TORKOL-4160 file (C-alpha; in steps of 0.2 Angstrom, whole numbers, padded with zeros to 4 digits, m for minus):
442
<pt num="1" X="0040" Y="0473" Z="0744"/>
<pt num="2" X="0054" Y="0481" Z="0736"/>
<pt num="3" X="0070" Y="0483" Z="0747"/>
<pt num="4" X="0086" Y="0491" Z="0744"/>
<pt num="5" X="0101" Y="0490" Z="0755"/>
<pt num="6" X="0114" Y="0506" Z="0756"/>
<pt num="7" X="0127" Y="0513" Z="0767"/>
<pt num="8" X="0139" Y="0529" Z="0767"/>
<pt num="9" X="0158" Y="0521" Z="0764"/>
<pt num="10" X="0172" Y="0533" Z="0770"/>
<pt num="11" X="0180" Y="0533" Z="0753"/>
<pt num="12" X="0175" Y="0530" Z="0734"/>
<pt num="13" X="0188" Y="0517" Z="0733"/>
<pt num="14" X="0180" Y="0507" Z="0748"/>
<pt num="15" X="0167" Y="0494" Z="0745"/>
<pt num="16" X="0154" Y="0486" Z="0757"/>
<pt num="17" X="0156" Y="0468" Z="0761"/>
<pt num="18" X="0142" Y="0469" Z="0773"/>
<pt num="19" X="0129" Y="0475" Z="0759"/>
<pt num="20" X="0134" Y="0461" Z="0747"/>
<pt num="21" X="0132" Y="0449" Z="0759"/>
<pt num="22" X="0116" Y="0453" Z="0763"/>
<pt num="23" X="0111" Y="0455" Z="0746"/>
<pt num="24" X="0118" Y="0437" Z="0741"/>
<pt num="25" X="0109" Y="0429" Z="0755"/>
<pt num="26" X="0092" Y="0436" Z="0750"/>
<pt num="27" X="0091" Y="0439" Z="0731"/>
<pt num="28" X="0082" Y="0424" Z="0727"/>
<pt num="29" X="0068" Y="0426" Z="0738"/>
<pt num="30" X="0066" Y="0446" Z="0739"/>
<pt num="31" X="0065" Y="0460" Z="0727"/>
<pt num="32" X="0082" Y="0467" Z="0735"/>
<pt num="33" X="0096" Y="0478" Z="0728"/>
<pt num="34" X="0111" Y="0486" Z="0736"/>
<pt num="35" X="0119" Y="0505" Z="0732"/>
<pt num="36" X="0134" Y="0512" Z="0740"/>
<pt num="37" X="0137" Y="0531" Z="0743"/>
<pt num="38" X="0151" Y="0540" Z="0751"/>
<pt num="39" X="0152" Y="0552" Z="0767"/>
<pt num="40" X="0155" Y="0566" Z="0754"/>
<pt num="41" X="0139" Y="0566" Z="0743"/>
<pt num="42" X="0126" Y="0578" Z="0748"/>
<pt num="43" X="0114" Y="0569" Z="0759"/>
<pt num="44" X="0098" Y="0577" Z="0752"/>
<pt num="45" X="0103" Y="0569" Z="0735"/>
<pt num="46" X="0105" Y="0552" Z="0741"/>
<pt num="47" X="0088" Y="0554" Z="0750"/>
<pt num="48" X="0080" Y="0558" Z="0734"/>
<pt num="49" X="0089" Y="0545" Z="0725"/>
<pt num="50" X="0082" Y="0532" Z="0737"/>
<pt num="51" X="0065" Y="0538" Z="0737"/>
<pt num="52" X="0064" Y="0538" Z="0718"/>
<pt num="53" X="0068" Y="0520" Z="0720"/>
<pt num="54" X="0049" Y="0518" Z="0726"/>
<pt num="55" X="0057" Y="0505" Z="0738"/>
<pt num="56" X="0046" Y="0500" Z="0753"/>
<pt num="57" X="0060" Y="0494" Z="0764"/>
<pt num="58" X="0077" Y="0502" Z="0765"/>
<pt num="59" X="0092" Y="0493" Z="0775"/>
<pt num="60" X="0107" Y="0503" Z="0782"/>
<pt num="61" X="0124" Y="0498" Z="0789"/>
<pt num="62" X="0129" Y="0510" Z="0800"/>
<pt num="63" X="0148" Y="0512" Z="0806"/>
<pt num="64" X="0157" Y="0525" Z="0817"/>
<pt num="65" X="0161" Y="0537" Z="0801"/>
<pt num="66" X="0144" Y="0538" Z="0794"/>
<pt num="67" X="0133" Y="0541" Z="0810"/>
<pt num="68" X="0129" Y="0558" Z="0806"/>
<pt num="69" X="0125" Y="0555" Z="0788"/>
<pt num="70" X="0114" Y="0541" Z="0791"/>
<pt num="71" X="0104" Y="0551" Z="0804"/>
<pt num="72" X="0101" Y="0566" Z="0792"/>
<pt num="73" X="0097" Y="0552" Z="0779"/>
<pt num="74" X="0084" Y="0543" Z="0789"/>
<pt num="75" X="0076" Y="0561" Z="0794"/>
<pt num="76" X="0074" Y="0567" Z="0776"/>
<pt num="77" X="0068" Y="0549" Z="0772"/>
<pt num="78" X="0055" Y="0549" Z="0784"/>
<pt num="79" X="0050" Y="0567" Z="0783"/>
<pt num="80" X="0044" Y="0563" Z="0764"/>
<pt num="81" X="0038" Y="0545" Z="0767"/>
<pt num="82" X="0033" Y="0541" Z="0784"/>
<pt num="83" X="0027" Y="0523" Z="0779"/>
<pt num="84" X="0044" Y="0518" Z="0774"/>
<pt num="85" X="0051" Y="0504" Z="0784"/>
<pt num="86" X="0069" Y="0507" Z="0789"/>
<pt num="87" X="0081" Y="0493" Z="0796"/>
<pt num="88" X="0098" Y="0496" Z="0803"/>
<pt num="89" X="0113" Y="0486" Z="0806"/>
<pt num="90" X="0131" Y="0487" Z="0808"/>
<pt num="91" X="0142" Y="0489" Z="0823"/>
<pt num="92" X="0138" Y="0506" Z="0827"/>
<pt num="93" X="0120" Y="0501" Z="0832"/>
<pt num="94" X="0120" Y="0484" Z="0837"/>
<pt num="95" X="0125" Y="0484" Z="0855"/>
<pt num="96" X="0114" Y="0499" Z="0859"/>
<pt num="97" X="0098" Y="0496" Z="0848"/>
<pt num="98" X="0087" Y="0505" Z="0862"/>
<pt num="99" X="0096" Y="0521" Z="0860"/>
<pt num="100" X="0093" Y="0522" Z="0841"/>
<pt num="101" X="0075" Y="0515" Z="0841"/>
<pt num="102" X="0070" Y="0529" Z="0855"/>
<pt num="103" X="0081" Y="0543" Z="0847"/>
<pt num="104" X="0079" Y="0540" Z="0828"/>
<pt num="105" X="0064" Y="0537" Z="0818"/>
<pt num="106" X="0068" Y="0518" Z="0814"/>
<pt num="107" X="0058" Y="0503" Z="0813"/>
<pt num="108" X="0070" Y="0488" Z="0817"/>
<pt num="109" X="0088" Y="0485" Z="0822"/>
<pt num="110" X="0096" Y="0470" Z="0817"/>
<pt num="111" X="0110" Y="0464" Z="0831"/>
<pt num="112" X="0126" Y="0455" Z="0823"/>
<pt num="113" X="0127" Y="0445" Z="0807"/>
<pt num="114" X="0112" Y="0449" Z="0797"/>
<pt num="115" X="0113" Y="0439" Z="0782"/>
<pt num="116" X="0099" Y="0426" Z="0788"/>
<pt num="117" X="0090" Y="0436" Z="0800"/>
<pt num="118" X="0086" Y="0450" Z="0786"/>
<pt num="119" X="0077" Y="0436" Z="0776"/>
<pt num="120" X="0067" Y="0432" Z="0792"/>
<pt num="121" X="0064" Y="0449" Z="0795"/>
<pt num="122" X="0058" Y="0453" Z="0778"/>
<pt num="123" X="0046" Y="0438" Z="0779"/>
<pt num="124" X="0039" Y="0444" Z="0794"/>
<pt num="125" X="0036" Y="0461" Z="0789"/>
<pt num="126" X="0028" Y="0456" Z="0775"/>
<pt num="127" X="0015" Y="0444" Z="0786"/>
<pt num="128" X="0012" Y="0457" Z="0797"/>
<pt num="129" X="0021" Y="0449" Z="0813"/>
<pt num="130" X="0039" Y="0454" Z="0815"/>
<pt num="131" X="0040" Y="0453" Z="0833"/>
<pt num="132" X="0052" Y="0443" Z="0844"/>
<pt num="133" X="0064" Y="0438" Z="0829"/>
<pt num="134" X="0081" Y="0432" Z="0838"/>
<pt num="135" X="0094" Y="0447" Z="0835"/>
<pt num="136" X="0080" Y="0460" Z="0830"/>
<pt num="137" X="0075" Y="0474" Z="0841"/>
<pt num="138" X="0060" Y="0486" Z="0839"/>
<pt num="139" X="0050" Y="0498" Z="0850"/>
<pt num="140" X="0042" Y="0484" Z="0857"/>
<pt num="141" X="0055" Y="0473" Z="0859"/>
<pt num="142" X="0073" Y="0475" Z="0862"/>
<pt num="143" X="0084" Y="0459" Z="0859"/>
<pt num="144" X="0100" Y="0457" Z="0870"/>
<pt num="145" X="0105" Y="0442" Z="0855"/>
<pt num="146" X="0120" Y="0447" Z="0844"/>
<pt num="147" X="0118" Y="0434" Z="0831"/>
<pt num="148" X="0132" Y="0424" Z="0823"/>
<pt num="149" X="0130" Y="0418" Z="0806"/>
<pt num="150" X="0134" Y="0399" Z="0799"/>
<pt num="151" X="0149" Y="0402" Z="0789"/>
<pt num="152" X="0147" Y="0385" Z="0781"/>
<pt num="153" X="0130" Y="0390" Z="0776"/>
<pt num="154" X="0137" Y="0407" Z="0769"/>
<pt num="155" X="0149" Y="0398" Z="0758"/>
<pt num="156" X="0136" Y="0389" Z="0749"/>
<pt num="157" X="0129" Y="0406" Z="0744"/>
<pt num="158" X="0133" Y="0415" Z="0726"/>
<pt num="159" X="0148" Y="0422" Z="0730"/>
<pt num="160" X="0149" Y="0441" Z="0736"/>
<pt num="161" X="0165" Y="0443" Z="0727"/>
<pt num="162" X="0160" Y="0437" Z="0711"/>
<pt num="163" X="0145" Y="0450" Z="0708"/>
<pt num="164" X="0146" Y="0454" Z="0689"/>
<pt num="165" X="0142" Y="0472" Z="0693"/>
<pt num="166" X="0159" Y="0473" Z="0703"/>
<pt num="167" X="0170" Y="0464" Z="0690"/>
<pt num="168" X="0175" Y="0480" Z="0680"/>
<pt num="169" X="0178" Y="0491" Z="0696"/>
<pt num="170" X="0187" Y="0478" Z="0705"/>
<pt num="171" X="0205" Y="0486" Z="0698"/>
<pt num="172" X="0200" Y="0503" Z="0704"/>
<pt num="173" X="0193" Y="0499" Z="0721"/>
<pt num="174" X="0200" Y="0492" Z="0737"/>
<pt num="175" X="0192" Y="0472" Z="0739"/>
<pt num="176" X="0188" Y="0468" Z="0758"/>
<pt num="177" X="0190" Y="0450" Z="0760"/>
<pt num="178" X="0187" Y="0439" Z="0775"/>
<pt num="179" X="0192" Y="0422" Z="0779"/>
<pt num="180" X="0187" Y="0421" Z="0797"/>
<pt num="181" X="0174" Y="0430" Z="0809"/>
<pt num="182" X="0178" Y="0434" Z="0828"/>
<pt num="183" X="0192" Y="0437" Z="0839"/>
<pt num="184" X="0201" Y="0428" Z="0851"/>
<pt num="185" X="0206" Y="0444" Z="0862"/>
<pt num="186" X="0197" Y="0456" Z="0875"/>
<pt num="187" X="0204" Y="0473" Z="0871"/>
<pt num="188" X="0192" Y="0483" Z="0881"/>
<pt num="189" X="0192" Y="0498" Z="0870"/>
<pt num="190" X="0187" Y="0486" Z="0854"/>
<pt num="191" X="0170" Y="0480" Z="0847"/>
<pt num="192" X="0179" Y="0463" Z="0842"/>
<pt num="193" X="0180" Y="0460" Z="0862"/>
<pt num="194" X="0162" Y="0457" Z="0862"/>
<pt num="195" X="0162" Y="0442" Z="0849"/>
<pt num="196" X="0165" Y="0424" Z="0856"/>
<pt num="197" X="0177" Y="0413" Z="0847"/>
<pt num="198" X="0184" Y="0412" Z="0830"/>
<pt num="199" X="0176" Y="0405" Z="0816"/>
<pt num="200" X="0184" Y="0401" Z="0797"/>
<pt num="201" X="0177" Y="0399" Z="0781"/>
<pt num="202" X="0180" Y="0382" Z="0772"/>
<pt num="203" X="0197" Y="0382" Z="0764"/>
<pt num="204" X="0192" Y="0379" Z="0746"/>
<pt num="205" X="0179" Y="0392" Z="0748"/>
<pt num="206" X="0193" Y="0405" Z="0752"/>
<pt num="207" X="0204" Y="0399" Z="0739"/>
<pt num="208" X="0192" Y="0399" Z="0724"/>
<pt num="209" X="0187" Y="0417" Z="0728"/>
<pt num="210" X="0205" Y="0423" Z="0730"/>
<pt num="211" X="0208" Y="0415" Z="0714"/>
<pt num="212" X="0195" Y="0423" Z="0705"/>
<pt num="213" X="0201" Y="0441" Z="0713"/>
<pt num="214" X="0218" Y="0438" Z="0706"/>
<pt num="215" X="0212" Y="0434" Z="0689"/>
<pt num="216" X="0201" Y="0448" Z="0687"/>
<pt num="217" X="0214" Y="0461" Z="0692"/>
<pt num="218" X="0211" Y="0467" Z="0709"/>
<pt num="219" X="0224" Y="0478" Z="0715"/>
<pt num="220" X="0222" Y="0478" Z="0733"/>
<pt num="221" X="0214" Y="0464" Z="0744"/>
<pt num="222" X="0212" Y="0471" Z="0762"/>
<pt num="223" X="0209" Y="0455" Z="0774"/>
<pt num="224" X="0196" Y="0458" Z="0787"/>
<pt num="225" X="0201" Y="0445" Z="0799"/>
<pt num="226" X="0203" Y="0454" Z="0817"/>
<pt num="227" X="0220" Y="0441" Z="0819"/>
<pt num="228" X="0225" Y="0434" Z="0803"/>
<pt num="229" X="0239" Y="0424" Z="0808"/>
<pt num="230" X="0229" Y="0415" Z="0824"/>
<pt num="231" X="0228" Y="0399" Z="0815"/>
<pt num="232" X="0246" Y="0392" Z="0809"/>
<pt num="233" X="0238" Y="0381" Z="0797"/>
<pt num="234" X="0226" Y="0392" Z="0790"/>
<pt num="235" X="0238" Y="0405" Z="0789"/>
<pt num="236" X="0250" Y="0397" Z="0778"/>
<pt num="237" X="0237" Y="0389" Z="0768"/>
<pt num="238" X="0233" Y="0408" Z="0762"/>
<pt num="239" X="0250" Y="0414" Z="0762"/>
<pt num="240" X="0256" Y="0398" Z="0751"/>
<pt num="241" X="0242" Y="0401" Z="0739"/>
<pt num="242" X="0245" Y="0420" Z="0737"/>
<pt num="243" X="0264" Y="0418" Z="0734"/>
<pt num="244" X="0261" Y="0403" Z="0721"/>
<pt num="245" X="0248" Y="0414" Z="0712"/>
<pt num="246" X="0257" Y="0431" Z="0713"/>
<pt num="247" X="0252" Y="0444" Z="0701"/>
<pt num="248" X="0263" Y="0461" Z="0699"/>
<pt num="249" X="0252" Y="0477" Z="0705"/>
<pt num="250" X="0243" Y="0467" Z="0717"/>
<pt num="251" X="0245" Y="0471" Z="0736"/>
<pt num="252" X="0236" Y="0461" Z="0751"/>
<pt num="253" X="0235" Y="0468" Z="0767"/>
<pt num="254" X="0234" Y="0458" Z="0784"/>
<pt num="255" X="0230" Y="0463" Z="0802"/>
<pt num="256" X="0242" Y="0452" Z="0811"/>
<pt num="257" X="0247" Y="0449" Z="0830"/>
<pt num="258" X="0265" Y="0450" Z="0829"/>
<pt num="259" X="0268" Y="0440" Z="0845"/>
<pt num="260" X="0262" Y="0425" Z="0837"/>
<pt num="261" X="0274" Y="0425" Z="0822"/>
<pt num="262" X="0286" Y="0411" Z="0822"/>
<pt num="263" X="0304" Y="0412" Z="0815"/>
<pt num="264" X="0299" Y="0399" Z="0801"/>
<pt num="265" X="0284" Y="0409" Z="0796"/>
<pt num="266" X="0295" Y="0426" Z="0795"/>
<pt num="267" X="0310" Y="0416" Z="0787"/>
<pt num="268" X="0297" Y="0410" Z="0774"/>
<pt num="269" X="0291" Y="0426" Z="0769"/>
<pt num="270" X="0308" Y="0435" Z="0769"/>
<pt num="271" X="0313" Y="0421" Z="0757"/>
<pt num="272" X="0298" Y="0420" Z="0744"/>
<pt num="273" X="0289" Y="0436" Z="0744"/>
<pt num="274" X="0290" Y="0447" Z="0731"/>
<pt num="275" X="0293" Y="0466" Z="0738"/>
<pt num="276" X="0277" Y="0477" Z="0743"/>
<pt num="277" X="0265" Y="0462" Z="0740"/>
<pt num="278" X="0261" Y="0460" Z="0757"/>
<pt num="279" X="0258" Y="0474" Z="0770"/>
<pt num="280" X="0257" Y="0469" Z="0790"/>
<pt num="281" X="0246" Y="0481" Z="0801"/>
<pt num="282" X="0251" Y="0478" Z="0819"/>
<pt num="283" X="0242" Y="0484" Z="0834"/>
<pt num="284" X="0254" Y="0489" Z="0847"/>
<pt num="285" X="0244" Y="0502" Z="0855"/>
<pt num="286" X="0253" Y="0505" Z="0872"/>
<pt num="287" X="0271" Y="0497" Z="0878"/>
<pt num="288" X="0265" Y="0501" Z="0896"/>
<pt num="289" X="0261" Y="0485" Z="0905"/>
<pt num="290" X="0249" Y="0493" Z="0918"/>
<pt num="291" X="0239" Y="0500" Z="0903"/>
<pt num="292" X="0240" Y="0484" Z="0894"/>
<pt num="293" X="0234" Y="0475" Z="0910"/>
<pt num="294" X="0220" Y="0489" Z="0913"/>
<pt num="295" X="0212" Y="0485" Z="0895"/>
<pt num="296" X="0215" Y="0467" Z="0895"/>
<pt num="297" X="0227" Y="0466" Z="0880"/>
<pt num="298" X="0239" Y="0453" Z="0880"/>
<pt num="299" X="0258" Y="0458" Z="0873"/>
<pt num="300" X="0276" Y="0454" Z="0873"/>
<pt num="301" X="0285" Y="0469" Z="0869"/>
<pt num="302" X="0302" Y="0461" Z="0869"/>
<pt num="303" X="0297" Y="0448" Z="0857"/>
<pt num="304" X="0285" Y="0458" Z="0846"/>
<pt num="305" X="0300" Y="0470" Z="0843"/>
<pt num="306" X="0311" Y="0456" Z="0839"/>
<pt num="307" X="0299" Y="0449" Z="0826"/>
<pt num="308" X="0295" Y="0467" Z="0819"/>
<pt num="309" X="0315" Y="0469" Z="0818"/>
<pt num="310" X="0316" Y="0452" Z="0808"/>
<pt num="311" X="0302" Y="0457" Z="0795"/>
<pt num="312" X="0310" Y="0474" Z="0794"/>
<pt num="313" X="0327" Y="0465" Z="0790"/>
<pt num="314" X="0319" Y="0455" Z="0778"/>
<pt num="315" X="0315" Y="0470" Z="0767"/>
<pt num="316" X="0299" Y="0463" Z="0758"/>
<pt num="317" X="0286" Y="0468" Z="0769"/>
<pt num="318" X="0279" Y="0486" Z="0772"/>
<pt num="319" X="0274" Y="0488" Z="0790"/>
<pt num="320" X="0261" Y="0498" Z="0798"/>
<pt num="321" X="0261" Y="0500" Z="0818"/>
<pt num="322" X="0247" Y="0507" Z="0828"/>
<pt num="323" X="0248" Y="0517" Z="0842"/>
<pt num="324" X="0233" Y="0525" Z="0854"/>
<pt num="325" X="0234" Y="0540" Z="0864"/>
<pt num="326" X="0223" Y="0542" Z="0879"/>
<pt num="327" X="0223" Y="0524" Z="0885"/>
<pt num="328" X="0222" Y="0522" Z="0905"/>
<pt num="329" X="0236" Y="0525" Z="0915"/>
<pt num="330" X="0247" Y="0532" Z="0902"/>
<pt num="331" X="0253" Y="0550" Z="0906"/>
<pt num="332" X="0259" Y="0559" Z="0893"/>
<pt num="333" X="0277" Y="0556" Z="0899"/>
<pt num="334" X="0273" Y="0538" Z="0896"/>
<pt num="335" X="0265" Y="0540" Z="0881"/>
<pt num="336" X="0281" Y="0547" Z="0873"/>
<pt num="337" X="0290" Y="0532" Z="0881"/>
<pt num="338" X="0276" Y="0521" Z="0870"/>
<pt num="339" X="0279" Y="0531" Z="0856"/>
<pt num="340" X="0297" Y="0531" Z="0855"/>
<pt num="341" X="0299" Y="0513" Z="0858"/>
<pt num="342" X="0287" Y="0510" Z="0843"/>
<pt num="343" X="0294" Y="0522" Z="0831"/>
<pt num="344" X="0312" Y="0515" Z="0835"/>
<pt num="345" X="0307" Y="0500" Z="0826"/>
<pt num="346" X="0309" Y="0509" Z="0809"/>
<pt num="347" X="0292" Y="0504" Z="0801"/>
<pt num="348" X="0287" Y="0513" Z="0785"/>
<pt num="349" X="0272" Y="0520" Z="0794"/>
<pt num="350" X="0268" Y="0523" Z="0813"/>
<pt num="351" X="0248" Y="0525" Z="0815"/>
<pt num="352" X="0245" Y="0537" Z="0829"/>
<pt num="353" X="0226" Y="0536" Z="0834"/>
<pt num="354" X="0217" Y="0544" Z="0849"/>
<pt num="355" X="0207" Y="0532" Z="0859"/>
<pt num="356" X="0188" Y="0531" Z="0854"/>
<pt num="357" X="0173" Y="0528" Z="0867"/>
<pt num="358" X="0164" Y="0515" Z="0855"/>
<pt num="359" X="0145" Y="0511" Z="0859"/>
<pt num="360" X="0145" Y="0493" Z="0868"/>
<pt num="361" X="0162" Y="0494" Z="0873"/>
<pt num="362" X="0168" Y="0489" Z="0891"/>
<pt num="363" X="0179" Y="0503" Z="0892"/>
<pt num="364" X="0164" Y="0516" Z="0889"/>
<pt num="365" X="0155" Y="0508" Z="0902"/>
<pt num="366" X="0170" Y="0510" Z="0913"/>
<pt num="367" X="0174" Y="0528" Z="0908"/>
<pt num="368" X="0170" Y="0535" Z="0926"/>
<pt num="369" X="0182" Y="0523" Z="0934"/>
<pt num="370" X="0197" Y="0530" Z="0924"/>
<pt num="371" X="0191" Y="0549" Z="0924"/>
<pt num="372" X="0186" Y="0549" Z="0906"/>
<pt num="373" X="0176" Y="0563" Z="0896"/>
<pt num="374" X="0173" Y="0562" Z="0878"/>
<pt num="375" X="0163" Y="0568" Z="0865"/>
<pt num="376" X="0145" Y="0563" Z="0866"/>
<pt num="377" X="0145" Y="0563" Z="0846"/>
<pt num="378" X="0153" Y="0551" Z="0834"/>
<pt num="379" X="0167" Y="0545" Z="0833"/>
<pt num="380" X="0166" Y="0548" Z="0852"/>
<pt num="381" X="0185" Y="0553" Z="0855"/>
<pt num="382" X="0190" Y="0556" Z="0872"/>
<pt num="383" X="0194" Y="0573" Z="0878"/>
<pt num="384" X="0204" Y="0568" Z="0894"/>
<pt num="385" X="0206" Y="0556" Z="0908"/>
<pt num="386" X="0212" Y="0556" Z="0925"/>
<pt num="387" X="0230" Y="0553" Z="0919"/>
<pt num="388" X="0231" Y="0565" Z="0904"/>
<pt num="389" X="0223" Y="0583" Z="0900"/>
<pt num="390" X="0215" Y="0589" Z="0885"/>
<pt num="391" X="0231" Y="0601" Z="0884"/>
<pt num="392" X="0241" Y="0586" Z="0883"/>
<pt num="393" X="0230" Y="0577" Z="0870"/>
<pt num="394" X="0228" Y="0593" Z="0860"/>
<pt num="395" X="0249" Y="0593" Z="0860"/>
<pt num="396" X="0249" Y="0574" Z="0853"/>
<pt num="397" X="0237" Y="0579" Z="0840"/>
<pt num="398" X="0249" Y="0593" Z="0834"/>
<pt num="399" X="0262" Y="0581" Z="0834"/>
<pt num="400" X="0252" Y="0568" Z="0824"/>
<pt num="401" X="0249" Y="0581" Z="0810"/>
<pt num="402" X="0268" Y="0583" Z="0809"/>
<pt num="403" X="0271" Y="0564" Z="0810"/>
<pt num="404" X="0259" Y="0562" Z="0795"/>
<pt num="405" X="0267" Y="0575" Z="0785"/>
<pt num="406" X="0286" Y="0572" Z="0787"/>
<pt num="407" X="0287" Y="0553" Z="0791"/>
<pt num="408" X="0271" Y="0543" Z="0786"/>
<pt num="409" X="0270" Y="0552" Z="0769"/>
<pt num="410" X="0288" Y="0545" Z="0765"/>
<pt num="411" X="0292" Y="0562" Z="0756"/>
<pt num="412" X="0307" Y="0567" Z="0767"/>
<pt num="413" X="0317" Y="0552" Z="0770"/>
<pt num="414" X="0335" Y="0559" Z="0770"/>
<pt num="415" X="0329" Y="0575" Z="0781"/>
<pt num="416" X="0321" Y="0562" Z="0793"/>
<pt num="417" X="0336" Y="0550" Z="0793"/>
<pt num="418" X="0348" Y="0565" Z="0795"/>
<pt num="419" X="0339" Y="0572" Z="0809"/>
<pt num="420" X="0335" Y="0555" Z="0820"/>
<pt num="421" X="0354" Y="0550" Z="0816"/>
<pt num="422" X="0361" Y="0565" Z="0822"/>
<pt num="423" X="0351" Y="0577" Z="0833"/>
<pt num="424" X="0336" Y="0567" Z="0839"/>
<pt num="425" X="0343" Y="0550" Z="0843"/>
<pt num="426" X="0331" Y="0540" Z="0852"/>
<pt num="427" X="0319" Y="0557" Z="0854"/>
<pt num="428" X="0306" Y="0553" Z="0840"/>
<pt num="429" X="0292" Y="0560" Z="0848"/>
<pt num="430" X="0300" Y="0575" Z="0854"/>
<pt num="431" X="0304" Y="0580" Z="0835"/>
<pt num="432" X="0288" Y="0579" Z="0829"/>
<pt num="433" X="0281" Y="0588" Z="0844"/>
<pt num="434" X="0293" Y="0601" Z="0841"/>
<pt num="435" X="0286" Y="0603" Z="0823"/>
<pt num="436" X="0269" Y="0603" Z="0828"/>
<pt num="437" X="0271" Y="0617" Z="0842"/>
<pt num="438" X="0280" Y="0626" Z="0829"/>
<pt num="439" X="0266" Y="0625" Z="0815"/>
<pt num="440" X="0254" Y="0629" Z="0829"/>
<pt num="441" X="0263" Y="0645" Z="0835"/>
<pt num="442" X="0266" Y="0651" Z="0815"/>
């Protein structure tokens, strides 16, 4: 029984770690391979290529960015080959398997980390009895279980980071790397809030794979850990190894919780890092405490701001600060305050996102409580809520375009410094808003 695993990545430079894990966990027992595409490719061409592989089973990883392409692909595959068995996995489908099983022409949905579950399912399909496998849903059986894989067992498998077919491309694409799984926080708009506990890969496994990537020319390593700096010993082990094995033209990106950073860690990094080696993505989202309480996000903004400033003063680490427009209780006026609070920290990039009502999240379940209206099609972006109108969100969108062009692009530093230093002191959003409204009018 021939199986092929596939997905649509957002860009060519991205790689799917999920497909590689599924592959290495099952390649010694099954006739299995994987093939990646991008969302810009013609879906009909992708379908033809997959059908020409003469596979019996196709497994597809589904994410918020590739929902529509995946649905179209499935329709084309099943129209030509109805007997083809299609298995879905990924964050977009795992929390609402019944919706996809009853609305898409698919056979199974795997809920959670499917490395070992996929093997169980393939064995059961071959035996003609695939009912009631833990974590697997079908039309006749909806599983509520979200499976977690044993990381020690995963670490004993051939490494998904050392595949021979990836060696040459490593210097041209982003490498996604995980040292842990899970998240300790309960932010109600985030799928990570549904995971219980944080689990770590063995130290030796982490360092061996990092060494391989450094030695083989990786240029960008993005750590997938939800809160990389949660465990101090773990954090320093990885930081120490990377600093000791520094290689020019390599950059590493981490998601960190700035409240947890200690002075000794910041001082150590500011002293020992080479410039542009590390990039920290710090989610702030809002500085309004009633909003943070509503979405169960713990944050000490004065402490966070102090730590961010200290990192900025060191001049070694590029910072990317995140904000979300449309959270509960945040009016336009209060959002502007959050934006200006965050922008005043002076980070190289301020990422302004708009709230998405992701499937499975508690905030989506509580939408009526906060008066949310949102697009029923992925990516499920909100249209308005009880505190902010669609017109006001449109205005923030226009400001966000100006933010991207004039600040995040890094192309207008002298102009921006002049404007913020003299004419718009403390009124950062107001400048981007005025530019956005001017562009819209013109």
